[in-house]
C-alpha positions as CSV (number, residue, x, y, z in Angstrom):
1,M,111.5,102.0,-34.5
2,I,113.8,99.8,-36.8
3,G,115.0,97.8,-33.9
4,Q,111.5,96.4,-33.2
5,A,109.6,93.9,-35.1
6,A,107.5,95.2,-38.0
7,P,103.8,95.0,-37.4
8,I,102.0,92.0,-38.8
9,R,99.3,93.1,-41.1
10,P,97.0,90.1,-41.7
11,V,94.6,92.1,-43.8
12,R,97.5,93.1,-46.1
13,R,98.4,89.4,-46.5
14,L,94.9,88.6,-47.5
15,L,95.1,91.3,-50.3
16,L,98.0,89.3,-52.0
17,P,96.8,87.7,-55.2
18,E,98.5,84.5,-54.5
19,V,96.9,84.3,-51.1
20,R,93.3,85.2,-52.3
21,W,93.4,82.7,-55.1
22,A,94.8,80.0,-52.8
23,L,91.9,80.7,-50.4
24,A,89.4,80.6,-53.1
25,A,90.8,77.3,-54.4
26,L,90.7,75.8,-51.0
27,V,87.1,76.8,-50.2
28,L,85.9,75.5,-53.5
29,F,87.9,72.3,-53.0
30,L,86.3,71.7,-49.6
31,A,82.9,72.5,-50.8
32,G,83.3,70.0,-53.6
33,L,84.7,67.4,-51.3
34,A,81.7,67.9,-49.0
35,A,79.3,67.5,-51.9
36,D,81.2,64.5,-53.2
37,L,81.3,62.6,-50.0
38,G,77.9,63.7,-49.0
39,G,76.3,62.1,-52.0
40,G,75.5,65.3,-53.8
41,P,74.8,65.3,-57.6
42,W,77.8,64.7,-59.8
43,W,77.4,67.9,-61.7
44,L,77.6,70.0,-58.3
45,Y,80.9,68.6,-57.1
46,W,82.4,68.5,-60.6
47,T,81.6,72.3,-60.9
48,L,83.0,73.1,-57.4
49,Y,86.2,71.0,-58.3
50,L,86.6,72.7,-61.7
51,G,86.2,76.0,-59.9
52,C,89.1,75.1,-57.7
53,Y,91.0,74.3,-60.8
54,A,90.3,77.7,-62.2
55,A,91.0,79.7,-59.0
56,G,94.3,78.0,-58.0
57,G,95.5,77.1,-61.6
58,W,95.0,80.0,-63.8
59,E,97.9,82.1,-62.6
60,P,100.4,79.2,-62.8
61,L,98.9,78.4,-66.3
62,L,99.6,81.9,-67.5
63,A,103.2,81.8,-65.9
64,G,103.8,78.5,-67.7
65,L,102.5,79.8,-71.0
66,R,104.6,83.0,-70.8
67,A,107.6,80.7,-70.1
68,L,106.9,78.6,-73.3
69,R,106.8,81.8,-75.4
70,E,110.2,82.4,-74.1
71,R,111.3,78.8,-74.9
72,T,111.5,77.7,-71.4
73,L,109.6,75.1,-69.3
74,D,108.1,76.3,-66.1
75,V,107.4,74.0,-63.2
76,D,104.0,75.7,-62.7
77,L,102.8,74.4,-66.1
78,L,103.9,71.0,-65.2
79,M,101.6,71.0,-62.2
80,V,98.6,72.3,-64.1
81,V,99.1,69.8,-66.9
82,A,99.4,67.0,-64.2
83,A,96.2,68.2,-62.5
84,V,94.2,68.4,-65.8
85,G,95.6,65.0,-66.7
86,A,94.2,63.5,-63.5
87,A,90.8,65.1,-64.1
88,S,90.8,63.7,-67.6
89,I,90.8,60.1,-66.3
90,G,88.2,60.9,-63.6
91,Q,90.5,61.7,-60.8
92,V,89.1,65.1,-60.3
93,L,89.5,65.2,-56.6
94,D,93.2,64.2,-56.7
95,G,93.8,66.9,-59.3
96,G,92.0,69.4,-57.1
97,L,94.2,68.4,-54.2
98,L,97.3,69.0,-56.2
99,I,96.0,72.4,-57.2
100,V,95.2,73.4,-53.7
101,I,98.5,72.3,-52.1
102,F,100.5,73.9,-55.0
103,A,98.6,77.2,-54.8
104,T,99.2,77.1,-50.9
105,S,103.0,76.7,-51.6
106,G,102.9,79.8,-53.8
107,A,100.9,81.8,-51.2
108,L,103.5,80.9,-48.5
109,E,106.4,82.1,-50.7
110,A,104.5,85.3,-51.4
111,V,103.8,85.9,-47.8
112,A,107.6,85.6,-47.0
113,T,108.5,88.0,-49.8
114,Q,105.8,90.4,-48.5
115,R,107.1,90.2,-45.0
116,T,110.4,91.5,-46.3
117,A,108.7,94.3,-48.2
118,D,106.8,95.4,-45.1
119,S,110.2,95.9,-43.4
120,V,110.9,98.5,-46.1
121,R,107.5,100.1,-46.1
122,S,107.8,100.7,-42.3
123,L,110.6,103.0,-43.2
124,L,108.8,104.7,-45.9
125,D,106.1,105.6,-43.5
126,L,108.5,107.8,-41.7
127,T,109.3,110.1,-44.6
128,G,106.6,112.6,-43.9
129,E,106.6,115.3,-46.7
130,A,110.1,114.5,-47.9
131,D,108.8,114.3,-51.5
132,S,108.0,117.9,-51.7
133,Y,111.4,119.3,-50.7
134,Q,114.5,120.0,-52.8
135,A,118.0,121.0,-51.7
136,G,118.0,124.6,-50.6
137,D,114.3,124.6,-49.6
138,E,113.5,125.9,-46.1
139,F,110.7,124.6,-43.8
140,V,109.5,125.0,-40.2
141,V,109.0,121.9,-38.1
142,R,106.5,122.4,-35.3
143,P,106.3,120.5,-32.0
144,G,105.4,116.7,-32.4
145,E,105.8,116.9,-36.3
146,R,108.0,114.6,-38.4
147,I,110.9,116.2,-40.2
148,G,110.3,116.1,-43.8
149,G,113.8,116.2,-45.3
150,D,117.5,115.9,-44.5
151,G,118.9,119.3,-43.6
152,V,120.6,121.7,-41.1
153,V,118.9,123.7,-38.4
154,L,118.9,127.4,-39.2
155,D,117.1,128.6,-36.1
156,G,115.4,127.3,-33.0
157,A,116.1,124.6,-30.4
158,S,114.4,121.3,-29.6
159,E,115.1,117.6,-29.1
160,V,114.5,115.2,-31.9
161,D,113.8,111.5,-31.7
162,Q,116.1,109.9,-34.2
163,S,115.4,106.3,-33.3
164,S,114.0,105.7,-36.7
165,I,117.3,106.4,-38.3
166,T,120.1,105.8,-35.6
167,G,118.3,103.6,-33.0
168,E,119.2,106.1,-30.2
169,S,116.8,105.6,-27.3
170,M,117.0,109.2,-26.1
171,P,116.0,112.3,-28.0
172,V,119.0,114.3,-29.4
173,P,119.3,118.1,-28.6
174,K,119.2,120.2,-31.8
175,A,120.2,123.8,-32.3
176,A,121.4,126.0,-35.1
177,G,124.0,124.3,-37.1
178,D,123.0,120.7,-36.3
179,E,122.0,118.2,-38.8
180,V,118.5,116.6,-38.9
181,F,117.1,113.7,-40.9
182,A,113.9,113.0,-42.8
183,G,111.4,110.8,-40.8
184,T,112.6,111.8,-37.4
185,L,110.2,113.2,-34.8
186,N,110.6,116.7,-33.4
187,G,110.0,117.3,-29.7
188,T,108.6,120.4,-27.9
189,G,110.6,123.1,-29.7
190,V,110.3,124.8,-33.2
191,L,113.0,124.4,-35.7
192,R,113.6,126.2,-39.0
193,V,115.5,123.8,-41.4
194,R,117.3,124.2,-44.7
195,V,117.2,121.1,-46.8
196,T,120.6,119.8,-47.9
197,R,119.6,116.7,-49.7
198,D,116.8,116.2,-52.3
199,S,114.1,113.8,-51.1
200,S,115.4,111.0,-53.4
201,D,118.8,111.3,-51.6
202,T,117.9,111.4,-47.9
203,V,119.5,109.0,-45.5
204,L,116.1,107.3,-45.2
205,A,115.5,107.1,-49.0
206,R,119.0,105.6,-49.5
207,I,118.3,103.0,-46.8
208,V,115.0,102.1,-48.4
209,A,116.4,101.8,-51.8
210,M,119.1,99.4,-50.6
211,V,116.6,97.2,-48.7
212,E,114.3,97.0,-51.8
213,E,117.1,95.5,-53.7
214,A,117.1,92.5,-51.5
215,S,113.7,91.2,-52.8
216,A,114.7,91.6,-56.5
217,T,118.1,89.7,-56.1
218,K,118.6,86.0,-56.2
219,A,121.1,84.0,-54.3
220,K,123.8,81.9,-56.1
221,T,122.1,78.8,-55.0
222,Q,118.8,79.9,-56.4
223,L,120.4,80.9,-59.8
224,F,122.1,77.5,-60.0
225,I,118.7,75.8,-59.2
226,E,117.0,77.8,-62.0
227,K,119.6,76.8,-64.4
228,I,119.2,73.0,-63.7
229,E,115.4,73.5,-63.3
230,Q,115.0,73.9,-67.1
231,R,116.8,70.9,-68.1
232,Y,115.3,68.8,-65.3
233,S,111.8,69.9,-66.3
234,V,112.5,68.9,-69.9
235,C,113.8,65.5,-68.7
236,V,110.7,65.1,-66.6
237,V,108.4,65.8,-69.6
238,V,110.4,63.3,-71.9
239,A,110.3,60.6,-69.2
240,T,106.5,61.2,-68.6
241,L,105.9,60.8,-72.3
242,A,108.0,57.7,-72.4
243,L,106.1,56.2,-69.3
244,F,102.9,56.9,-71.2
245,L,103.7,56.0,-74.9
246,V,106.0,52.9,-74.3
247,P,103.4,50.9,-72.2
248,L,100.6,51.8,-74.6
249,A,102.8,50.4,-77.6
250,F,103.0,47.0,-75.7
251,G,99.2,47.0,-75.1
252,A,98.9,48.5,-71.7
253,G,95.5,50.0,-70.6
254,L,95.0,53.7,-71.3
255,R,93.6,54.7,-67.9
256,E,96.3,52.9,-65.8
257,T,99.2,54.0,-68.1
258,L,98.0,57.8,-68.0
259,L,97.5,57.7,-64.2
260,R,101.1,56.3,-63.7
261,A,102.5,58.9,-66.1
262,M,100.7,61.7,-64.4
263,T,101.8,60.5,-61.0
264,F,105.4,60.5,-62.2
265,M,105.1,64.1,-63.5
266,I,103.8,65.3,-60.2
267,V,106.3,63.5,-57.9
268,A,109.3,64.2,-60.2
269,S,108.7,68.0,-60.6
270,P,111.1,70.1,-58.6
271,C,108.7,72.4,-56.9
272,A,110.1,71.8,-53.4
273,V,113.7,72.2,-54.7
274,V,112.8,75.5,-56.2
275,L,111.1,76.7,-52.9
276,A,114.0,75.3,-50.7
277,T,116.3,78.4,-51.2
278,M,114.4,81.8,-51.4
279,P,112.0,81.4,-48.3
280,P,114.9,81.0,-45.8
281,L,116.9,83.7,-47.4
282,L,114.1,86.2,-47.7
283,S,112.9,85.5,-44.1
284,A,116.4,86.0,-42.8
285,I,116.8,89.4,-44.7
286,A,113.3,90.5,-43.3
287,N,114.4,89.4,-39.6
288,A,117.7,91.3,-40.0
289,G,115.9,94.4,-41.3
290,R,113.7,94.4,-38.4
291,H,116.8,94.5,-36.1
292,G,118.4,97.4,-38.0
293,V,120.8,95.4,-40.3
294,L,119.7,96.0,-43.9
295,V,121.0,93.4,-46.3
296,K,121.1,94.4,-49.9
297,S,120.5,91.1,-51.5
298,A,120.0,87.3,-50.9
299,V,123.6,86.8,-52.5
300,V,124.9,89.0,-49.6
301,L,123.2,86.9,-47.0
302,E,124.6,83.8,-48.6
303,R,128.1,85.3,-48.4
304,L,127.8,86.5,-44.8
305,G,127.1,82.8,-44.0
306,T,130.4,81.7,-45.3
307,T,132.5,84.4,-43.4
308,E,135.9,83.1,-42.3
309,R,137.7,86.4,-41.3
310,V,136.4,89.8,-40.1
311,A,138.4,93.0,-40.6
312,F,137.3,96.1,-38.6
313,D,138.2,99.8,-39.3
314,K,138.9,101.8,-36.2
315,T,137.6,105.4,-36.3
316,G,133.8,105.6,-36.6
317,T,133.5,101.7,-36.4
318,L,135.1,100.4,-33.3
319,T,135.1,103.9,-31.9
320,E,132.5,106.7,-31.8
321,G,134.2,108.7,-34.4
322,S,134.6,111.8,-32.3
323,P,137.4,112.9,-30.0
324,R,136.7,113.3,-26.1
325,V,138.9,114.6,-23.3
326,V,139.9,111.3,-21.5
327,E,142.7,112.5,-19.4
328,V,143.6,115.9,-17.6
329,R,147.3,116.0,-16.3
330,P,147.8,119.1,-14.1
331,L,151.1,120.7,-14.0
332,S,150.8,124.0,-12.0
333,M,147.0,124.2,-11.2
334,S,144.0,121.9,-10.6
335,E,142.3,119.8,-13.2
336,E,139.2,121.9,-13.0
337,D,141.2,125.2,-13.7
338,V,143.1,123.6,-16.5
339,L,139.9,122.5,-18.2
340,R,138.1,125.9,-17.5
341,Y,141.0,127.9,-18.9
342,A,141.3,125.6,-22.0
343,A,137.5,125.6,-22.6
344,G,137.4,129.4,-22.5
345,A,140.1,129.8,-25.1
346,E,138.6,127.1,-27.3
347,Q,135.0,128.2,-27.3
348,S,135.4,130.1,-30.5
349,S,137.3,127.3,-32.3
350,E,135.9,125.1,-35.0
351,H,138.5,122.4,-34.6
352,P,137.1,119.0,-33.5
353,L,139.7,118.9,-30.6
354,G,138.6,122.3,-29.5
355,R,134.9,121.5,-29.4
356,A,135.8,118.4,-27.5
357,V,137.6,120.5,-24.8
358,V,134.7,122.7,-24.5
359,A,132.3,119.8,-24.1
360,A,134.4,118.4,-21.2
361,A,134.4,121.6,-19.0
362,D,131.6,122.1,-16.4
363,R,132.0,125.9,-16.8
364,V,133.1,127.8,-19.8
365,P,134.2,131.4,-19.0
366,V,133.9,134.3,-21.5
367,A,137.0,134.9,-23.6
368,R,138.2,137.8,-25.7
369,D,140.8,138.5,-28.2
370,F,140.6,135.0,-29.6
371,R,143.3,134.2,-32.2
372,A,144.1,130.8,-34.0
373,E,147.4,129.8,-35.3
374,P,146.8,127.1,-38.0
375,G,148.7,124.0,-37.2
376,R,149.7,125.3,-33.7
377,G,146.8,126.2,-31.4
378,V,144.7,129.0,-30.2
379,H,145.4,132.1,-28.0
380,A,142.7,134.0,-26.0
381,V,142.3,136.2,-22.8
382,V,140.3,134.3,-20.2
383,D,139.6,136.0,-16.9
384,G,142.2,138.5,-17.7
385,R,145.0,136.0,-18.2
386,Q,146.7,135.0,-21.4
387,V,145.8,131.4,-22.4
388,F,147.3,129.2,-25.1
389,V,146.0,125.8,-25.9
390,G,147.8,123.7,-28.6
391,R,150.7,121.5,-29.7
392,D,154.1,121.5,-27.8
393,D,157.0,119.3,-27.7
394,S,157.4,118.6,-24.0
395,D,158.0,115.5,-21.7
396,A,154.5,115.8,-20.3
397,V,152.9,115.9,-23.9
398,R,155.0,113.0,-25.0
399,E,154.0,110.9,-22.1
400,V,150.3,111.4,-22.8
401,E,150.9,110.6,-26.5
402,A,152.7,107.5,-25.6
403,G,149.3,106.2,-24.2
404,G,147.8,106.4,-27.8
405,R,146.1,109.7,-27.2
406,S,146.3,113.1,-28.8
407,A,147.8,115.7,-26.5
408,V,147.6,119.5,-26.2
409,L,149.4,121.7,-23.7
410,V,147.6,124.4,-21.8
411,R,149.8,127.5,-20.9
412,V,148.5,130.2,-18.7
413,D,150.5,133.5,-18.6
414,G,153.2,131.6,-20.5
415,E,153.6,128.9,-17.9
416,P,152.6,125.2,-18.4
417,A,149.3,124.8,-16.6
418,G,148.5,121.1,-17.7
419,V,148.2,118.7,-20.5
420,L,144.8,117.4,-22.0
421,G,144.7,113.9,-23.5
422,L,142.1,113.4,-26.2
423,A,141.0,110.1,-27.8
424,D,138.2,108.7,-29.8
425,R,136.1,106.7,-27.2
426,V,135.6,103.0,-28.0
427,R,132.0,102.0,-28.6
428,P,130.5,100.4,-25.5
429,D,129.6,97.2,-27.3
430,A,132.8,96.8,-29.3
431,R,134.5,94.4,-27.0
432,A,131.2,92.1,-26.9
433,A,131.0,92.2,-30.7
434,V,134.6,91.2,-31.2
435,A,134.3,88.5,-28.6
436,A,131.2,87.1,-30.4
437,L,133.4,86.9,-33.6
438,A,136.3,85.2,-32.0
439,G,136.0,82.2,-34.3
440,T,136.8,84.5,-37.3
441,S,140.1,85.8,-35.9
442,P,139.2,89.5,-36.0
443,V,141.8,92.0,-37.4
444,L,142.1,95.9,-37.0
445,L,142.9,97.8,-40.2
446,T,143.3,101.5,-39.7
447,G,145.1,104.4,-41.2
448,D,145.7,105.9,-37.6
449,N,149.1,105.7,-35.9
450,A,150.2,102.5,-34.4
451,R,149.9,103.7,-30.7
452,A,146.3,104.7,-31.1
453,A,145.5,101.5,-33.0
454,A,147.2,99.4,-30.2
455,R,145.1,101.2,-27.6
456,V,141.9,100.5,-29.2
457,A,142.8,97.0,-30.1
458,A,143.8,96.2,-26.5
459,E,140.4,97.7,-25.3
460,V,138.3,95.4,-27.6
461,G,140.3,92.3,-27.7
462,I,141.9,92.3,-31.1
463,T,145.5,91.0,-31.3
464,D,146.1,91.2,-35.1
465,V,146.6,95.1,-35.7
466,R,147.7,96.8,-39.0
467,A,148.1,100.6,-38.5
468,G,149.1,103.4,-40.8
469,L,147.3,102.0,-43.8
470,L,146.3,104.1,-46.9
471,P,143.1,103.0,-48.7
472,Q,145.1,100.9,-51.2
473,D,147.0,99.2,-48.3
474,K,143.6,98.3,-46.7
475,V,142.7,96.5,-50.0
476,A,146.0,94.6,-50.1
477,A,145.5,93.6,-46.5
478,V,142.0,92.4,-47.1
479,R,143.3,90.3,-50.1
480,E,146.0,88.9,-47.8
481,L,143.5,87.7,-45.4
482,G,141.9,85.2,-47.7
483,E,138.8,84.9,-49.9
484,R,136.0,85.1,-47.5
485,V,136.8,88.2,-45.6
486,L,134.0,90.6,-44.1
487,V,135.1,94.1,-43.8
488,V,133.3,96.6,-41.3
489,G,133.9,100.3,-42.0
490,D,132.3,103.7,-42.3
491,G,134.4,106.2,-44.2
492,V,135.3,107.2,-47.7
493,N,138.7,105.6,-47.2
494,D,137.0,102.3,-46.3
495,A,135.0,102.2,-49.5
496,P,137.8,100.4,-51.6
497,A,138.2,97.7,-48.9
498,L,134.5,97.3,-48.6
499,A,134.4,96.7,-52.4
500,A,137.4,94.4,-52.3
501,A,136.0,92.3,-49.6
502,H,133.8,89.1,-50.0
503,T,131.4,91.0,-48.0
504,G,131.2,94.5,-46.7
505,I,129.2,96.1,-43.9
506,A,128.9,99.9,-43.3
507,M,128.0,101.6,-40.1
508,G,124.9,103.7,-41.1
509,R,124.8,106.5,-38.6
510,A,127.9,108.4,-39.7
511,G,128.9,106.3,-42.7
512,S,129.9,108.2,-45.7
513,D,127.7,108.1,-48.9
514,L,130.3,106.1,-50.7
515,A,130.6,103.7,-47.9
516,L,127.0,103.2,-47.7
517,E,126.7,102.6,-51.5
518,T,129.7,100.3,-51.7
519,A,128.8,98.0,-48.7
520,D,126.7,94.9,-49.1
521,A,124.9,95.6,-45.8
522,V,124.3,98.6,-43.6
523,V,124.0,98.6,-39.7
524,V,121.5,101.3,-39.4
525,R,121.3,101.4,-35.5
526,D,125.2,101.5,-35.2
527,E,125.2,98.5,-32.8
528,L,128.3,96.6,-33.5
529,T,126.7,93.5,-31.7
530,A,124.3,93.2,-34.6
531,I,127.2,92.2,-36.8
532,P,127.9,88.8,-35.1
533,A,124.2,88.4,-34.9
534,V,123.6,88.8,-38.6
535,V,126.5,86.6,-39.4
536,A,125.0,83.9,-37.2
537,L,121.6,84.4,-38.8
538,A,123.1,84.0,-42.3
539,R,124.7,80.7,-41.2
540,R,121.5,79.4,-40.0
541,A,119.9,80.4,-43.3
542,R,122.5,78.6,-45.2
543,R,122.2,75.4,-43.0
544,L,118.4,75.7,-43.6
545,V,118.7,75.9,-47.3
546,L,120.9,72.8,-47.4
547,A,118.5,71.0,-45.1
548,N,115.6,72.0,-47.3
549,L,117.4,70.8,-50.5
550,A,118.1,67.4,-48.7
551,I,114.4,67.1,-47.7
552,A,113.1,68.0,-51.2
553,G,115.5,65.8,-53.0
554,G,114.8,62.9,-50.6
555,F,111.1,63.2,-51.2
556,I,111.4,63.3,-55.0
557,V,113.8,60.3,-55.2
558,G,111.7,58.3,-53.0
559,L,108.4,59.0,-54.6
560,V,109.9,58.5,-58.1
561,L,111.3,55.1,-57.1
562,W,108.0,54.1,-55.7
563,D,106.1,55.1,-58.9
564,L,108.5,53.4,-61.2
565,F,108.9,50.2,-59.2
566,G,105.8,49.9,-57.3
567,E,102.1,51.2,-57.3
568,L,102.1,54.7,-56.0
569,P,98.5,56.0,-55.6
570,L,98.1,59.4,-57.2
571,P,96.6,61.0,-54.0
572,L,99.5,59.8,-51.9
573,G,101.9,61.0,-54.6
574,V,100.3,64.5,-54.5
575,A,100.3,64.5,-50.8
576,G,103.9,63.4,-50.5
577,H,105.2,65.8,-53.3
578,E,103.2,68.9,-52.3
579,G,103.6,68.2,-48.7
580,S,107.3,68.3,-49.0
581,T,106.9,71.7,-50.9
582,V,104.8,73.2,-48.1
583,L,107.3,71.6,-45.5
584,V,110.3,73.4,-47.0
585,A,108.4,76.7,-47.5
586,L,107.2,76.6,-43.8
587,N,110.7,75.5,-42.6
588,G,112.1,78.6,-44.3
589,L,109.7,80.9,-42.6
590,R,111.0,79.8,-39.2
591,L,113.7,82.4,-39.7
592,L,111.2,85.2,-39.3
593,R,111.0,84.5,-35.6
594,E,112.5,86.7,-33.0
595,K,114.3,83.5,-31.7
596,A,116.2,83.1,-35.0
597,W,117.9,86.6,-34.5
598,R,118.8,85.9,-30.8
599,G,120.3,82.4,-31.8
């Protein structure tokens, strides 16, 4: 289930190349250290140390050489050169320590990235046989099988566990005409399904594709760091050469000069700065994904962390998106009879309000002579009496509509029997979600009428209401709210506002294809309280990135000054620099914890 933590796969972690080589380097280093300190022959511990260099350094070396071919300077290459330089003056243990810690840092970043990918693969495990179906195909789903494609039930009845897609805890009844989704689990019945979407376009496939983009995209801070990394690395090389050549020109000893230069190269390299950004952001993306919020990229996560205003759509976002009978006002008969006659007349209707009336009745009598008047209502004979359900301009209808509801009049044998008030029910968690975002001054943007908008706003606790908006009006309203606006919506009419906003979040359960594609993040489980949770998580990630940058920068400045104006031992320089790299990587991984989501 998406809302639960993805299973930890320790065996899968060991299969990562970065982890395997880091472990190999560590084992060889420890064996060499034992032989060295234990008085073993020099050729033994040198061989083990060099094996450590090969295991932990060959991938960074290749990466550095590839960067050189593209006329860029990679930090990995600086580390390998520094380690080899240390070995060349007899400091093979210190160089081995550098290799081990640097390889460990790379392994930690790989694990963080893999954790994000695992949240995607847990969704892929649910797709069943989706790859074998195309739109128009038909297949039979037997009890206990996973549904292999998005489609419509042609025949049969069952209950389907849709928690993998919608997060619903209870199985959903399915019968002819109902929609089903790939990856969901059939219950005890047998269903015949016609595929409506190709396997590459299922709800699950679209969700997976959006999440996979997260691992491949870099945040603005990361891109900025990469821009300055090249220039900074060139400056480090130039300064290292100067520290080596200038003292030699004035008669300094080779060994001491080379050792100081290698120490400077190590402590000045921006490894920790590079690792300060992505581990926190990737960890936060993985954590959000496990709780049903799929963030498309690290850039999006960064933007979420700067949110200042939040704008909600109404229908399908703050509300459930389908009308329900919320009021029965009897005029000449009981509430039960009003609903019974209305449901009997509406049972053959395809109108959403008609289906809502039928759903509200305890008993639906058989009707005959059904006739629909487009734009007016329906007529039918129920229990031998003429029944009309539809629009009417009467005082009773106007009173119900004044409360922000849609109203229909029920006439039995020409006489007003009662008025039904229908409304889109507010989501149970809407008020809590709005309250949690109180610091962002939430606003309601809707195309619905002002009375309906005011009713929903009052229920959820929003005071800034803008109703009767066309799509272009929503875009203008978003721009008026400021630069860092988060828009939450679900429909096609919300897509322009989602695109215009600083960040857009779509409700995934009933969201339109266009809204899902346009939005920067998707709430798959349709829990509104996940929105303030992911905003808070993004803010924590942003603070953690800044803290990591301060830690990394502080270590670099301190160690460089020590080396330039004092006597910094190479082992201490290696431990300090690479220790700060491991520290910021581990600090970023804190956001994988369940506690980080709960705040």
